[in-house]
TORKOL-4160 file (C-alpha; in steps of 0.2 Angstrom, whole numbers, padded with zeros to 4 digits, m for minus):
463
<pt num="1" X="0000" Y="0000" Z="0000"/>
<pt num="2" X="0014" Y="0012" Z="0005"/>
<pt num="3" X="0022" Y="0009" Z="m0012"/>
<pt num="4" X="0006" Y="0012" Z="m0021"/>
<pt num="5" X="0003" Y="0028" Z="m0012"/>
<pt num="6" X="0020" Y="0034" Z="m0015"/>
<pt num="7" X="0019" Y="0031" Z="m0034"/>
<pt num="8" X="0002" Y="0039" Z="m0035"/>
<pt num="9" X="0009" Y="0055" Z="m0026"/>
<pt num="10" X="0024" Y="0055" Z="m0038"/>
<pt num="11" X="0012" Y="0054" Z="m0053"/>
<pt num="12" X="0001" Y="0068" Z="m0047"/>
<pt num="13" X="0016" Y="0079" Z="m0042"/>
<pt num="14" X="0024" Y="0076" Z="m0059"/>
<pt num="15" X="0010" Y="0086" Z="m0067"/>
<pt num="16" X="0019" Y="0102" Z="m0064"/>
<pt num="17" X="0025" Y="0115" Z="m0076"/>
<pt num="18" X="0017" Y="0113" Z="m0093"/>
<pt num="19" X="0006" Y="0099" Z="m0085"/>
<pt num="20" X="m0001" Y="0112" Z="m0072"/>
<pt num="21" X="m0005" Y="0124" Z="m0087"/>
<pt num="22" X="m0013" Y="0110" Z="m0097"/>
<pt num="23" X="m0021" Y="0099" Z="m0083"/>
<pt num="24" X="m0038" Y="0093" Z="m0087"/>
<pt num="25" X="m0039" Y="0104" Z="m0103"/>
<pt num="26" X="m0037" Y="0091" Z="m0117"/>
<pt num="27" X="m0052" Y="0084" Z="m0126"/>
<pt num="28" X="m0045" Y="0070" Z="m0136"/>
<pt num="29" X="m0061" Y="0065" Z="m0145"/>
<pt num="30" X="m0069" Y="0076" Z="m0159"/>
<pt num="31" X="m0084" Y="0078" Z="m0148"/>
<pt num="32" X="m0090" Y="0070" Z="m0131"/>
<pt num="33" X="m0108" Y="0077" Z="m0133"/>
<pt num="34" X="m0115" Y="0063" Z="m0143"/>
<pt num="35" X="m0133" Y="0068" Z="m0139"/>
<pt num="36" X="m0132" Y="0085" Z="m0147"/>
<pt num="37" X="m0141" Y="0088" Z="m0163"/>
<pt num="38" X="m0128" Y="0093" Z="m0176"/>
<pt num="39" X="m0131" Y="0109" Z="m0186"/>
<pt num="40" X="m0121" Y="0120" Z="m0197"/>
<pt num="41" X="m0111" Y="0131" Z="m0185"/>
<pt num="42" X="m0109" Y="0150" Z="m0188"/>
<pt num="43" X="m0094" Y="0152" Z="m0176"/>
<pt num="44" X="m0080" Y="0140" Z="m0171"/>
<pt num="45" X="m0075" Y="0149" Z="m0155"/>
<pt num="46" X="m0078" Y="0162" Z="m0142"/>
<pt num="47" X="m0068" Y="0176" Z="m0134"/>
<pt num="48" X="m0076" Y="0182" Z="m0119"/>
<pt num="49" X="m0071" Y="0199" Z="m0112"/>
<pt num="50" X="m0076" Y="0199" Z="m0094"/>
<pt num="51" X="m0078" Y="0215" Z="m0085"/>
<pt num="52" X="m0078" Y="0210" Z="m0067"/>
<pt num="53" X="m0089" Y="0220" Z="m0055"/>
<pt num="54" X="m0103" Y="0228" Z="m0065"/>
<pt num="55" X="m0100" Y="0241" Z="m0079"/>
<pt num="56" X="m0114" Y="0254" Z="m0078"/>
<pt num="57" X="m0125" Y="0253" Z="m0093"/>
<pt num="58" X="m0131" Y="0271" Z="m0091"/>
<pt num="59" X="m0113" Y="0278" Z="m0091"/>
<pt num="60" X="m0107" Y="0267" Z="m0106"/>
<pt num="61" X="m0119" Y="0261" Z="m0120"/>
<pt num="62" X="m0137" Y="0264" Z="m0114"/>
<pt num="63" X="m0140" Y="0283" Z="m0116"/>
<pt num="64" X="m0153" Y="0290" Z="m0105"/>
<pt num="65" X="m0153" Y="0309" Z="m0105"/>
<pt num="66" X="m0167" Y="0310" Z="m0092"/>
<pt num="67" X="m0156" Y="0305" Z="m0078"/>
<pt num="68" X="m0146" Y="0321" Z="m0081"/>
<pt num="69" X="m0161" Y="0331" Z="m0085"/>
<pt num="70" X="m0170" Y="0326" Z="m0069"/>
<pt num="71" X="m0154" Y="0323" Z="m0058"/>
<pt num="72" X="m0157" Y="0325" Z="m0040"/>
<pt num="73" X="m0176" Y="0320" Z="m0041"/>
<pt num="74" X="m0181" Y="0307" Z="m0028"/>
<pt num="75" X="m0191" Y="0292" Z="m0036"/>
<pt num="76" X="m0197" Y="0275" Z="m0030"/>
<pt num="77" X="m0188" Y="0260" Z="m0038"/>
<pt num="78" X="m0194" Y="0242" Z="m0037"/>
<pt num="79" X="m0176" Y="0236" Z="m0032"/>
<pt num="80" X="m0174" Y="0218" Z="m0026"/>
<pt num="81" X="m0158" Y="0222" Z="m0018"/>
<pt num="82" X="m0165" Y="0236" Z="m0008"/>
<pt num="83" X="m0181" Y="0226" Z="m0004"/>
<pt num="84" X="m0170" Y="0212" Z="0003"/>
<pt num="85" X="m0161" Y="0225" Z="0014"/>
<pt num="86" X="m0175" Y="0235" Z="0021"/>
<pt num="87" X="m0191" Y="0225" Z="0016"/>
<pt num="88" X="m0199" Y="0237" Z="0005"/>
<pt num="89" X="m0196" Y="0248" Z="m0011"/>
<pt num="90" X="m0186" Y="0263" Z="m0007"/>
<pt num="91" X="m0185" Y="0281" Z="m0013"/>
<pt num="92" X="m0169" Y="0285" Z="m0022"/>
<pt num="93" X="m0160" Y="0300" Z="m0029"/>
<pt num="94" X="m0156" Y="0300" Z="m0048"/>
<pt num="95" X="m0137" Y="0302" Z="m0051"/>
<pt num="96" X="m0132" Y="0310" Z="m0067"/>
<pt num="97" X="m0119" Y="0303" Z="m0078"/>
<pt num="98" X="m0102" Y="0313" Z="m0078"/>
<pt num="99" X="m0099" Y="0308" Z="m0096"/>
<pt num="100" X="m0107" Y="0314" Z="m0112"/>
<pt num="101" X="m0114" Y="0303" Z="m0126"/>
<pt num="102" X="m0113" Y="0304" Z="m0145"/>
<pt num="103" X="m0119" Y="0294" Z="m0160"/>
<pt num="104" X="m0106" Y="0284" Z="m0170"/>
<pt num="105" X="m0105" Y="0274" Z="m0186"/>
<pt num="106" X="m0118" Y="0271" Z="m0200"/>
<pt num="107" X="m0129" Y="0263" Z="m0187"/>
<pt num="108" X="m0129" Y="0279" Z="m0176"/>
<pt num="109" X="m0126" Y="0270" Z="m0160"/>
<pt num="110" X="m0125" Y="0280" Z="m0144"/>
<pt num="111" X="m0108" Y="0278" Z="m0135"/>
<pt num="112" X="m0101" Y="0287" Z="m0119"/>
<pt num="113" X="m0085" Y="0296" Z="m0120"/>
<pt num="114" X="m0078" Y="0283" Z="m0109"/>
<pt num="115" X="m0075" Y="0272" Z="m0124"/>
<pt num="116" X="m0069" Y="0282" Z="m0139"/>
<pt num="117" X="m0060" Y="0268" Z="m0147"/>
<pt num="118" X="m0074" Y="0255" Z="m0146"/>
<pt num="119" X="m0085" Y="0268" Z="m0153"/>
<pt num="120" X="m0076" Y="0267" Z="m0169"/>
<pt num="121" X="m0082" Y="0249" Z="m0171"/>
<pt num="122" X="m0101" Y="0250" Z="m0167"/>
<pt num="123" X="m0105" Y="0245" Z="m0184"/>
<pt num="124" X="m0098" Y="0228" Z="m0180"/>
<pt num="125" X="m0107" Y="0226" Z="m0163"/>
<pt num="126" X="m0123" Y="0219" Z="m0158"/>
<pt num="127" X="m0129" Y="0228" Z="m0142"/>
<pt num="128" X="m0141" Y="0219" Z="m0130"/>
<pt num="129" X="m0149" Y="0233" Z="m0120"/>
<pt num="130" X="m0161" Y="0223" Z="m0109"/>
<pt num="131" X="m0151" Y="0210" Z="m0101"/>
<pt num="132" X="m0156" Y="0203" Z="m0085"/>
<pt num="133" X="m0149" Y="0189" Z="m0073"/>
<pt num="134" X="m0151" Y="0180" Z="m0057"/>
<pt num="135" X="m0141" Y="0186" Z="m0041"/>
<pt num="136" X="m0139" Y="0204" Z="m0034"/>
<pt num="137" X="m0122" Y="0201" Z="m0026"/>
<pt num="138" X="m0105" Y="0198" Z="m0036"/>
<pt num="139" X="m0103" Y="0180" Z="m0030"/>
<pt num="140" X="m0119" Y="0173" Z="m0035"/>
<pt num="141" X="m0121" Y="0183" Z="m0051"/>
<pt num="142" X="m0103" Y="0179" Z="m0057"/>
<pt num="143" X="m0106" Y="0161" Z="m0055"/>
<pt num="144" X="m0123" Y="0162" Z="m0064"/>
<pt num="145" X="m0115" Y="0171" Z="m0078"/>
<pt num="146" X="m0101" Y="0158" Z="m0080"/>
<pt num="147" X="m0111" Y="0142" Z="m0075"/>
<pt num="148" X="m0129" Y="0146" Z="m0076"/>
<pt num="149" X="m0132" Y="0142" Z="m0058"/>
<pt num="150" X="m0128" Y="0152" Z="m0042"/>
<pt num="151" X="m0125" Y="0139" Z="m0029"/>
<pt num="152" X="m0123" Y="0121" Z="m0035"/>
<pt num="153" X="m0107" Y="0116" Z="m0042"/>
<pt num="154" X="m0110" Y="0117" Z="m0061"/>
<pt num="155" X="m0099" Y="0116" Z="m0076"/>
<pt num="156" X="m0093" Y="0133" Z="m0083"/>
<pt num="157" X="m0098" Y="0139" Z="m0100"/>
<pt num="158" X="m0081" Y="0136" Z="m0108"/>
<pt num="159" X="m0082" Y="0118" Z="m0102"/>
<pt num="160" X="m0099" Y="0115" Z="m0110"/>
<pt num="161" X="m0092" Y="0122" Z="m0126"/>
<pt num="162" X="m0077" Y="0110" Z="m0125"/>
<pt num="163" X="m0087" Y="0096" Z="m0120"/>
<pt num="164" X="m0099" Y="0099" Z="m0135"/>
<pt num="165" X="m0087" Y="0103" Z="m0149"/>
<pt num="166" X="m0070" Y="0095" Z="m0144"/>
<pt num="167" X="m0053" Y="0103" Z="m0146"/>
<pt num="168" X="m0049" Y="0111" Z="m0163"/>
<pt num="169" X="m0030" Y="0110" Z="m0159"/>
<pt num="170" X="m0024" Y="0095" Z="m0150"/>
<pt num="171" X="m0008" Y="0103" Z="m0145"/>
<pt num="172" X="m0016" Y="0117" Z="m0135"/>
<pt num="173" X="m0029" Y="0117" Z="m0121"/>
<pt num="174" X="m0046" Y="0120" Z="m0129"/>
<pt num="175" X="m0052" Y="0132" Z="m0115"/>
<pt num="176" X="m0041" Y="0145" Z="m0108"/>
<pt num="177" X="m0045" Y="0159" Z="m0095"/>
<pt num="178" X="m0032" Y="0173" Z="m0095"/>
<pt num="179" X="m0029" Y="0181" Z="m0078"/>
<pt num="180" X="m0044" Y="0174" Z="m0069"/>
<pt num="181" X="m0049" Y="0181" Z="m0052"/>
<pt num="182" X="m0049" Y="0170" Z="m0036"/>
<pt num="183" X="m0064" Y="0179" Z="m0029"/>
<pt num="184" X="m0083" Y="0177" Z="m0032"/>
<pt num="185" X="m0083" Y="0159" Z="m0038"/>
<pt num="186" X="m0064" Y="0158" Z="m0041"/>
<pt num="187" X="m0059" Y="0142" Z="m0050"/>
<pt num="188" X="m0078" Y="0137" Z="m0052"/>
<pt num="189" X="m0079" Y="0150" Z="m0065"/>
<pt num="190" X="m0068" Y="0140" Z="m0077"/>
<pt num="191" X="m0071" Y="0123" Z="m0069"/>
<pt num="192" X="m0078" Y="0107" Z="m0077"/>
<pt num="193" X="m0088" Y="0101" Z="m0061"/>
<pt num="194" X="m0096" Y="0085" Z="m0065"/>
<pt num="195" X="m0091" Y="0085" Z="m0084"/>
<pt num="196" X="m0075" Y="0075" Z="m0088"/>
<pt num="197" X="m0060" Y="0083" Z="m0080"/>
<pt num="198" X="m0052" Y="0086" Z="m0097"/>
<pt num="199" X="m0065" Y="0099" Z="m0101"/>
<pt num="200" X="m0059" Y="0111" Z="m0087"/>
<pt num="201" X="m0051" Y="0128" Z="m0092"/>
<pt num="202" X="m0033" Y="0131" Z="m0091"/>
<pt num="203" X="m0028" Y="0148" Z="m0081"/>
<pt num="204" X="m0014" Y="0158" Z="m0088"/>
<pt num="205" X="m0008" Y="0172" Z="m0076"/>
<pt num="206" X="m0017" Y="0181" Z="m0063"/>
<pt num="207" X="m0025" Y="0198" Z="m0060"/>
<pt num="208" X="m0010" Y="0204" Z="m0049"/>
<pt num="209" X="0004" Y="0197" Z="m0061"/>
<pt num="210" X="0009" Y="0199" Z="m0079"/>
<pt num="211" X="0008" Y="0184" Z="m0090"/>
<pt num="212" X="0020" Y="0170" Z="m0089"/>
<pt num="213" X="0038" Y="0173" Z="m0095"/>
<pt num="214" X="0041" Y="0163" Z="m0111"/>
<pt num="215" X="0058" Y="0158" Z="m0105"/>
<pt num="216" X="0050" Y="0148" Z="m0091"/>
<pt num="217" X="0040" Y="0137" Z="m0104"/>
<pt num="218" X="0056" Y="0132" Z="m0113"/>
<pt num="219" X="0061" Y="0114" Z="m0111"/>
<pt num="220" X="0078" Y="0112" Z="m0103"/>
<pt num="221" X="0082" Y="0096" Z="m0111"/>
<pt num="222" X="0088" Y="0092" Z="m0129"/>
<pt num="223" X="0076" Y="0083" Z="m0140"/>
<pt num="224" X="0084" Y="0066" Z="m0138"/>
<pt num="225" X="0085" Y="0067" Z="m0119"/>
<pt num="226" X="0067" Y="0073" Z="m0119"/>
<pt num="227" X="0061" Y="0059" Z="m0130"/>
<pt num="228" X="0069" Y="0047" Z="m0118"/>
<pt num="229" X="0061" Y="0055" Z="m0103"/>
<pt num="230" X="0044" Y="0056" Z="m0111"/>
<pt num="231" X="0045" Y="0038" Z="m0116"/>
<pt num="232" X="0049" Y="0032" Z="m0098"/>
<pt num="233" X="0035" Y="0043" Z="m0091"/>
<pt num="234" X="0023" Y="0036" Z="m0104"/>
<pt num="235" X="0028" Y="0018" Z="m0098"/>
<pt num="236" X="0026" Y="0022" Z="m0080"/>
<pt num="237" X="0009" Y="0030" Z="m0083"/>
<pt num="238" X="0003" Y="0015" Z="m0093"/>
<pt num="239" X="0009" Y="0004" Z="m0078"/>
<pt num="240" X="0000" Y="0015" Z="m0066"/>
<pt num="241" X="m0016" Y="0015" Z="m0076"/>
<pt num="242" X="m0016" Y="m0004" Z="m0078"/>
<pt num="243" X="m0013" Y="m0006" Z="m0059"/>
<pt num="244" X="m0026" Y="0006" Z="m0053"/>
<pt num="245" X="m0039" Y="0004" Z="m0066"/>
<pt num="246" X="m0047" Y="0018" Z="m0077"/>
<pt num="247" X="m0054" Y="0033" Z="m0068"/>
<pt num="248" X="m0059" Y="0050" Z="m0074"/>
<pt num="249" X="m0047" Y="0058" Z="m0062"/>
<pt num="250" X="m0032" Y="0047" Z="m0067"/>
<pt num="251" X="m0036" Y="0049" Z="m0086"/>
<pt num="252" X="m0036" Y="0068" Z="m0084"/>
<pt num="253" X="m0019" Y="0067" Z="m0076"/>
<pt num="254" X="m0012" Y="0056" Z="m0090"/>
<pt num="255" X="m0020" Y="0066" Z="m0103"/>
<pt num="256" X="m0012" Y="0082" Z="m0096"/>
<pt num="257" X="0005" Y="0074" Z="m0098"/>
<pt num="258" X="0002" Y="0070" Z="m0116"/>
<pt num="259" X="m0004" Y="0087" Z="m0119"/>
<pt num="260" X="0010" Y="0095" Z="m0109"/>
<pt num="261" X="0023" Y="0086" Z="m0121"/>
<pt num="262" X="0014" Y="0092" Z="m0136"/>
<pt num="263" X="0013" Y="0109" Z="m0130"/>
<pt num="264" X="0032" Y="0111" Z="m0128"/>
<pt num="265" X="0033" Y="0112" Z="m0147"/>
<pt num="266" X="0018" Y="0124" Z="m0149"/>
<pt num="267" X="0014" Y="0135" Z="m0133"/>
<pt num="268" X="0031" Y="0145" Z="m0132"/>
<pt num="269" X="0028" Y="0152" Z="m0149"/>
<pt num="270" X="0010" Y="0156" Z="m0147"/>
<pt num="271" X="0013" Y="0164" Z="m0130"/>
<pt num="272" X="0028" Y="0174" Z="m0136"/>
<pt num="273" X="0021" Y="0192" Z="m0140"/>
<pt num="274" X="0038" Y="0198" Z="m0145"/>
<pt num="275" X="0034" Y="0189" Z="m0162"/>
<pt num="276" X="0022" Y="0203" Z="m0166"/>
<pt num="277" X="0026" Y="0219" Z="m0175"/>
<pt num="278" X="0029" Y="0236" Z="m0166"/>
<pt num="279" X="0014" Y="0242" Z="m0175"/>
<pt num="280" X="0003" Y="0228" Z="m0167"/>
<pt num="281" X="0010" Y="0232" Z="m0150"/>
<pt num="282" X="0006" Y="0250" Z="m0152"/>
<pt num="283" X="m0011" Y="0246" Z="m0158"/>
<pt num="284" X="m0015" Y="0236" Z="m0142"/>
<pt num="285" X="m0007" Y="0249" Z="m0131"/>
<pt num="286" X="0007" Y="0238" Z="m0125"/>
<pt num="287" X="0018" Y="0254" Z="m0126"/>
<pt num="288" X="0008" Y="0263" Z="m0113"/>
<pt num="289" X="0007" Y="0258" Z="m0094"/>
<pt num="290" X="m0011" Y="0261" Z="m0093"/>
<pt num="291" X="m0016" Y="0249" Z="m0107"/>
<pt num="292" X="m0001" Y="0237" Z="m0107"/>
<pt num="293" X="m0008" Y="0224" Z="m0095"/>
<pt num="294" X="m0025" Y="0221" Z="m0103"/>
<pt num="295" X="m0017" Y="0224" Z="m0120"/>
<pt num="296" X="m0006" Y="0209" Z="m0118"/>
<pt num="297" X="m0021" Y="0199" Z="m0113"/>
<pt num="298" X="m0031" Y="0204" Z="m0128"/>
<pt num="299" X="m0016" Y="0201" Z="m0140"/>
<pt num="300" X="m0013" Y="0184" Z="m0132"/>
<pt num="301" X="m0032" Y="0180" Z="m0135"/>
<pt num="302" X="m0030" Y="0184" Z="m0154"/>
<pt num="303" X="m0015" Y="0172" Z="m0155"/>
<pt num="304" X="m0024" Y="0158" Z="m0145"/>
<pt num="305" X="m0039" Y="0161" Z="m0157"/>
<pt num="306" X="m0028" Y="0159" Z="m0172"/>
<pt num="307" X="m0020" Y="0143" Z="m0164"/>
<pt num="308" X="m0037" Y="0135" Z="m0163"/>
<pt num="309" X="m0042" Y="0137" Z="m0144"/>
<pt num="310" X="m0061" Y="0135" Z="m0143"/>
<pt num="311" X="m0065" Y="0147" Z="m0128"/>
<pt num="312" X="m0054" Y="0161" Z="m0122"/>
<pt num="313" X="m0059" Y="0172" Z="m0107"/>
<pt num="314" X="m0050" Y="0188" Z="m0106"/>
<pt num="315" X="m0053" Y="0194" Z="m0088"/>
<pt num="316" X="m0052" Y="0212" Z="m0082"/>
<pt num="317" X="m0053" Y="0213" Z="m0063"/>
<pt num="318" X="m0044" Y="0208" Z="m0047"/>
<pt num="319" X="m0046" Y="0196" Z="m0032"/>
<pt num="320" X="m0055" Y="0208" Z="m0020"/>
<pt num="321" X="m0072" Y="0207" Z="m0013"/>
<pt num="322" X="m0077" Y="0223" Z="m0022"/>
<pt num="323" X="m0069" Y="0220" Z="m0039"/>
<pt num="324" X="m0064" Y="0233" Z="m0053"/>
<pt num="325" X="m0080" Y="0241" Z="m0060"/>
<pt num="326" X="m0089" Y="0240" Z="m0043"/>
<pt num="327" X="m0091" Y="0259" Z="m0040"/>
<pt num="328" X="m0103" Y="0260" Z="m0025"/>
<pt num="329" X="m0096" Y="0277" Z="m0019"/>
<pt num="330" X="m0084" Y="0283" Z="m0033"/>
<pt num="331" X="m0092" Y="0282" Z="m0050"/>
<pt num="332" X="m0078" Y="0293" Z="m0058"/>
<pt num="333" X="m0066" Y="0278" Z="m0056"/>
<pt num="334" X="m0076" Y="0270" Z="m0071"/>
<pt num="335" X="m0065" Y="0281" Z="m0082"/>
<pt num="336" X="m0049" Y="0273" Z="m0075"/>
<pt num="337" X="m0055" Y="0256" Z="m0080"/>
<pt num="338" X="m0062" Y="0261" Z="m0096"/>
<pt num="339" X="m0045" Y="0269" Z="m0101"/>
<pt num="340" X="m0037" Y="0252" Z="m0097"/>
<pt num="341" X="m0048" Y="0241" Z="m0108"/>
<pt num="342" X="m0055" Y="0253" Z="m0122"/>
<pt num="343" X="m0040" Y="0253" Z="m0134"/>
<pt num="344" X="m0035" Y="0235" Z="m0132"/>
<pt num="345" X="m0053" Y="0229" Z="m0135"/>
<pt num="346" X="m0054" Y="0240" Z="m0151"/>
<pt num="347" X="m0038" Y="0234" Z="m0157"/>
<pt num="348" X="m0043" Y="0216" Z="m0154"/>
<pt num="349" X="m0059" Y="0219" Z="m0165"/>
<pt num="350" X="m0049" Y="0227" Z="m0179"/>
<pt num="351" X="m0036" Y="0214" Z="m0179"/>
<pt num="352" X="m0049" Y="0199" Z="m0179"/>
<pt num="353" X="m0058" Y="0208" Z="m0193"/>
<pt num="354" X="m0043" Y="0212" Z="m0203"/>
<pt num="355" X="m0037" Y="0193" Z="m0202"/>
<pt num="356" X="m0054" Y="0186" Z="m0207"/>
<pt num="357" X="m0057" Y="0179" Z="m0190"/>
<pt num="358" X="m0071" Y="0189" Z="m0184"/>
<pt num="359" X="m0083" Y="0180" Z="m0196"/>
<pt num="360" X="m0081" Y="0163" Z="m0186"/>
<pt num="361" X="m0076" Y="0170" Z="m0169"/>
<pt num="362" X="m0089" Y="0177" Z="m0157"/>
<pt num="363" X="m0082" Y="0192" Z="m0146"/>
<pt num="364" X="m0093" Y="0193" Z="m0131"/>
<pt num="365" X="m0092" Y="0208" Z="m0119"/>
<pt num="366" X="m0100" Y="0211" Z="m0102"/>
<pt num="367" X="m0101" Y="0210" Z="m0083"/>
<pt num="368" X="m0111" Y="0200" Z="m0071"/>
<pt num="369" X="m0124" Y="0214" Z="m0070"/>
<pt num="370" X="m0126" Y="0232" Z="m0072"/>
<pt num="371" X="m0128" Y="0247" Z="m0060"/>
<pt num="372" X="m0143" Y="0258" Z="m0054"/>
<pt num="373" X="m0147" Y="0275" Z="m0062"/>
<pt num="374" X="m0148" Y="0282" Z="m0044"/>
<pt num="375" X="m0135" Y="0285" Z="m0031"/>
<pt num="376" X="m0132" Y="0273" Z="m0017"/>
<pt num="377" X="m0136" Y="0281" Z="0000"/>
<pt num="378" X="m0136" Y="0298" Z="m0009"/>
<pt num="379" X="m0118" Y="0296" Z="m0012"/>
<pt num="380" X="m0107" Y="0297" Z="m0028"/>
<pt num="381" X="m0109" Y="0279" Z="m0034"/>
<pt num="382" X="m0121" Y="0267" Z="m0041"/>
<pt num="383" X="m0127" Y="0250" Z="m0033"/>
<pt num="384" X="m0129" Y="0233" Z="m0042"/>
<pt num="385" X="m0143" Y="0231" Z="m0055"/>
<pt num="386" X="m0147" Y="0214" Z="m0062"/>
<pt num="387" X="m0164" Y="0220" Z="m0069"/>
<pt num="388" X="m0158" Y="0229" Z="m0085"/>
<pt num="389" X="m0140" Y="0231" Z="m0092"/>
<pt num="390" X="m0130" Y="0230" Z="m0108"/>
<pt num="391" X="m0119" Y="0217" Z="m0115"/>
<pt num="392" X="m0113" Y="0216" Z="m0133"/>
<pt num="393" X="m0107" Y="0203" Z="m0145"/>
<pt num="394" X="m0098" Y="0204" Z="m0162"/>
<pt num="395" X="m0094" Y="0192" Z="m0176"/>
<pt num="396" X="m0100" Y="0174" Z="m0176"/>
<pt num="397" X="m0116" Y="0178" Z="m0186"/>
<pt num="398" X="m0124" Y="0191" Z="m0175"/>
<pt num="399" X="m0132" Y="0206" Z="m0183"/>
<pt num="400" X="m0119" Y="0219" Z="m0184"/>
<pt num="401" X="m0123" Y="0238" Z="m0180"/>
<pt num="402" X="m0138" Y="0232" Z="m0172"/>
<pt num="403" X="m0147" Y="0235" Z="m0155"/>
<pt num="404" X="m0160" Y="0224" Z="m0147"/>
<pt num="405" X="m0170" Y="0227" Z="m0131"/>
<pt num="406" X="m0174" Y="0243" Z="m0122"/>
<pt num="407" X="m0174" Y="0248" Z="m0104"/>
<pt num="408" X="m0185" Y="0261" Z="m0096"/>
<pt num="409" X="m0183" Y="0280" Z="m0097"/>
<pt num="410" X="m0170" Y="0279" Z="m0083"/>
<pt num="411" X="m0161" Y="0263" Z="m0088"/>
<pt num="412" X="m0166" Y="0253" Z="m0073"/>
<pt num="413" X="m0177" Y="0239" Z="m0079"/>
<pt num="414" X="m0179" Y="0230" Z="m0096"/>
<pt num="415" X="m0196" Y="0234" Z="m0104"/>
<pt num="416" X="m0194" Y="0227" Z="m0121"/>
<pt num="417" X="m0183" Y="0214" Z="m0129"/>
<pt num="418" X="m0177" Y="0207" Z="m0113"/>
<pt num="419" X="m0164" Y="0193" Z="m0114"/>
<pt num="420" X="m0161" Y="0183" Z="m0098"/>
<pt num="421" X="m0143" Y="0176" Z="m0096"/>
<pt num="422" X="m0150" Y="0158" Z="m0100"/>
<pt num="423" X="m0156" Y="0165" Z="m0116"/>
<pt num="424" X="m0139" Y="0172" Z="m0121"/>
<pt num="425" X="m0131" Y="0156" Z="m0116"/>
<pt num="426" X="m0143" Y="0146" Z="m0127"/>
<pt num="427" X="m0140" Y="0158" Z="m0142"/>
<pt num="428" X="m0121" Y="0158" Z="m0140"/>
<pt num="429" X="m0122" Y="0139" Z="m0140"/>
<pt num="430" X="m0133" Y="0139" Z="m0155"/>
<pt num="431" X="m0121" Y="0150" Z="m0165"/>
<pt num="432" X="m0108" Y="0137" Z="m0161"/>
<pt num="433" X="m0119" Y="0123" Z="m0169"/>
<pt num="434" X="m0125" Y="0116" Z="m0152"/>
<pt num="435" X="m0143" Y="0114" Z="m0146"/>
<pt num="436" X="m0144" Y="0120" Z="m0128"/>
<pt num="437" X="m0159" Y="0108" Z="m0125"/>
<pt num="438" X="m0149" Y="0093" Z="m0130"/>
<pt num="439" X="m0132" Y="0097" Z="m0124"/>
<pt num="440" X="m0133" Y="0087" Z="m0108"/>
<pt num="441" X="m0123" Y="0076" Z="m0096"/>
<pt num="442" X="m0131" Y="0063" Z="m0085"/>
<pt num="443" X="m0125" Y="0066" Z="m0067"/>
<pt num="444" X="m0133" Y="0061" Z="m0050"/>
<pt num="445" X="m0147" Y="0052" Z="m0059"/>
<pt num="446" X="m0153" Y="0065" Z="m0071"/>
<pt num="447" X="m0148" Y="0075" Z="m0086"/>
<pt num="448" X="m0140" Y="0092" Z="m0083"/>
<pt num="449" X="m0138" Y="0106" Z="m0096"/>
<pt num="450" X="m0130" Y="0123" Z="m0095"/>
<pt num="451" X="m0147" Y="0132" Z="m0096"/>
<pt num="452" X="m0155" Y="0120" Z="m0084"/>
<pt num="453" X="m0174" Y="0120" Z="m0089"/>
<pt num="454" X="m0174" Y="0138" Z="m0096"/>
<pt num="455" X="m0167" Y="0148" Z="m0111"/>
<pt num="456" X="m0172" Y="0151" Z="m0128"/>
<pt num="457" X="m0162" Y="0156" Z="m0144"/>
<pt num="458" X="m0164" Y="0174" Z="m0147"/>
<pt num="459" X="m0168" Y="0174" Z="m0166"/>
<pt num="460" X="m0170" Y="0193" Z="m0166"/>
<pt num="461" X="m0152" Y="0196" Z="m0165"/>
<pt num="462" X="m0148" Y="0184" Z="m0179"/>
<pt num="463" X="m0149" Y="0188" Z="m0198"/>
């Protein structure tokens, strides 16, 4: 027994380095979702630009002039968060937006001065102005955004995509999360839960550090020595698997070793941003301190996209309990965050389009919820608002230069064309050629799916 445990610990411990990056991220078969009804996909992959903390829709893309015209007025709002706090609807003071709006592009979409670079691309964007979701706190809402559930351990969106489609490039993880936060769900936001372990996302970097140094990913061995080392490890793995019997956990570890070996020849080049031209670095803002961090993440996302990664999440946030865009008492700080992401995101859109990748790549932008049009506690910030907020998608067959849905005159509640998060999940899967009703996995005696028993494909935002 002692020998078996020692060997097991050694096998698990040897999954470091590339193995840790690749662990549980290889999908060796073309598709594991045999129950899904095949259809001709419009898109092959998704890049999700997650703005952690809650971007204010009325200060970004949902222009509501009345909140400035009637600033300071006290009105009653049916706010679930306030209802939970005090047991009744409360009177709130309208807080004006500090930023001006103007129309852009042939589609004449309204954009705040917070996003001058993204404003140049509105004719490629499809705005969803009446999003609504479950959860009024960051943790539950973030989990719901990623997993379609707030409490139970459920697979993340990227894991469902990988489970349904399989890996496009067998030499790289099929699902990557760049600089994910450890807060508000942490690893569950890119975890596979009860799906096969090789559907889990591979994290690269963290909110507090720059991306991995390429030199750290280089193999210290010559090809001949590495081949011998790999062959020995393969034989040990086969012996261990035969002795212990097949299991999802063990297979995940063994597959991570195989992927780690293949990644040594591919990953260093993909992750090496120095291969890009000076003009590209400048376009993404890598030459400016304010945009360098998120610019590197967006540029890496494009390179991973080109390399065939199915789902790439590009996170903007931190590990704190009140993350990034969460301006309860300092709304002007939105400008700092906008300046950090605006140019990199615009550069990503332009780069994908110029390379012909936007046609079969979905770019999805948004937060776990929006913010209220009124001030919190009569202060200088806005509270959480899951009732009506804005997301946008681009490429992948969505209507370009289009806006769907409408919030009320103050931008608080969706009143027309409302899209629930389950509906958006269903629609994104649809564009990838997956039927959300049939993309299921049997666990604990019943079939589970990303959208649970809800969701509809939003045909209105498709051509």
